C-alpha positions in Angstrom: 111.1 100.7 88.5 109.4 102.7 91.3 105.7 102.1 92.1 104.6 105.4 90.6 106.8 104.8 87.6 105.0 101.5 87.1 101.6 103.3 87.3 102.7 105.8 84.7 104.1 103.2 82.3 101.0 101.0 82.7 98.6 103.9 82.1 100.5 104.9 79.0 100.0 101.4 77.7 96.3 101.6 78.5 95.6 104.9 76.7 97.8 104.2 73.7 96.7 101.5 71.3 99.5 99.9 69.3 97.6 98.3 66.4 98.8 96.4 63.4 96.1 95.3 60.9 93.4 95.8 63.6 95.2 93.7 66.2 96.1 95.4 69.5 99.8 94.5 69.9 99.9 95.5 73.6 96.4 94.8 75.1 95.0 97.2 77.7 95.0 94.4 80.3 98.8 94.3 80.3 98.9 98.0 81.0 96.3 97.6 83.8 98.4 94.7 85.2 101.4 97.0 85.4 99.4 99.7 87.1 98.0 97.2 89.6 101.5 96.0 90.4 102.7 99.5 91.1 99.7 100.3 93.3 100.0 97.0 95.1 103.5 98.1 96.3 102.0 101.2 97.8 98.9 99.5 99.3 100.4 99.2 102.8 101.1 102.9 103.0 97.5 104.2 102.7 94.1 102.6 102.2 93.6 105.0 99.3 96.3 103.2 97.3 94.4 100.0 98.0 91.2 101.6 96.6 93.2 102.7 93.5 94.6 99.1 93.2 91.1 97.7 93.3 90.1 100.1 90.5 93.1 98.9 88.5 92.0 95.3 89.0 88.7 96.2 87.5 90.7 97.7 84.6 92.3 94.3 84.1 88.9 92.7 84.0 87.7 95.4 81.5 90.7 94.6 79.3 89.5 91.1 78.7 86.6 91.9 76.4 88.7 94.5 74.7 90.8 91.6 73.4 87.9 90.5 71.3 85.8 93.6 70.5 86.2 97.3 70.0 85.2 99.4 73.0 81.6 100.3 72.9 79.9 103.1 74.9 79.5 100.8 78.0 83.1 99.8 78.1 84.3 103.3 77.6 82.0 104.5 80.4 83.3 101.7 82.7 86.9 102.5 81.9 86.3 106.2 82.6 84.9 105.3 86.0 87.9 103.0 86.7 90.3 105.8 85.8 88.4 108.3 87.9 88.6 106.1 91.0 92.2 105.4 90.3 93.1 109.1 90.0 91.1 110.0 93.1 92.6 107.1 95.2 96.1 107.7 94.0 96.1 111.4 94.6 94.5 111.0 98.0 97.1 108.4 98.9 99.9 110.6 97.8 98.5 113.5 99.8 98.3 111.3 102.9 101.8 110.0 102.8 103.9 112.8 101.4 104.8 115.6 103.9 105.4 118.4 101.3 102.6 120.9 101.1 103.2 121.7 97.4 102.7 118.0 96.5 99.7 117.7 98.8 98.1 120.8 97.2 98.6 119.5 93.7 97.4 116.0 94.6 94.2 117.6 96.1 93.6 119.7 93.1 94.2 116.8 90.7 91.8 114.5 92.6 88.9 117.0 92.5 89.5 118.0 88.9 89.7 114.3 88.1 86.3 113.7 89.7 84.8 116.5 87.6 86.4 115.1 84.4 85.0 111.6 85.3 81.5 112.9 85.9 81.6 114.8 82.7 82.8 111.8 80.7 80.0 109.6 82.3 77.4 112.2 81.6 78.5 112.5 78.0 78.4 108.8 77.6 75.0 108.5 79.2 73.7 111.2 76.9 75.2 109.4 73.9 77.2 112.3 72.7 79.8 111.5 70.1 83.3 112.9 70.7 83.9 113.3 67.0 83.9 116.8 65.5 81.6 116.8 62.5 82.4 118.6 59.3 80.0 121.5 60.2 81.6 121.9 63.7 78.3 121.0 65.5 80.1 119.1 68.1 83.1 121.3 68.8 82.1 121.6 72.5 82.4 117.8 72.9 85.8 117.8 71.3 87.0 120.6 73.6 85.9 118.6 76.6 87.9 115.6 75.3 91.0 117.8 74.8 90.7 119.2 78.3 90.4 115.7 79.6 93.5 114.6 77.8 95.4 117.7 79.1 94.2 116.8 82.6 95.4 113.2 82.2 98.8 114.3 80.9 99.1 116.6 84.0 98.2 113.6 86.2 100.9 111.5 84.6 103.5 114.2 84.8 102.6 114.7 88.5 103.1 111.0 89.2 106.3 110.8 87.2 107.8 113.9 89.0 107.1 112.3 92.4 108.1 108.8 91.6 111.4 109.1 93.4 109.9 110.2 96.7 110.9 107.7 99.5 107.4 108.1 101.0 106.0 106.7 97.8 108.0 103.5 97.8 111.1 104.7 96.0 114.5 103.7 97.4 116.6 106.5 98.6 120.4 106.6 98.3 120.8 105.1 101.8 118.7 102.0 101.2 119.6 101.2 97.6 121.5 98.0 97.1 125.2 98.2 96.2 125.9 97.5 92.5 127.4 94.1 91.8 130.9 94.0 90.3 
């Protein structure tokens, strides 16, 4: 699997909880470990990938208490910060190593929108706002913010996935792939 493919797969495991009778079947720290592995493969290409890998290592650490307890406001805020640093570092790294202007433009846009999303999430957490929509619709604005954050995150994952085969991002091209055996 390519480094960016590993990042996407790991992040999908982090954001999706597979629960059975309250037990998380695939803990977040496994997803963070896969993300860290993908970013570690890119670390030599740009210091920004190293910064993103450091953020992923904090994600692994945050995954440990999540094995035992449900995520409280503090853990949610910490994970939001980790994801924000990861998005910013990964997009800046991609922009630094890929020579295509369309990819650089999208990476630049994603990193700044990601920063705004992260700051909004941290502010919301600090203010203690619930993300649940009440029956009377009093917190619809918070729900809209959450939906926009999810849409942004989906865009980020699609961007990574669509660029996973770029040789500048650690993917093997046809000239360097090993010959199939047998």
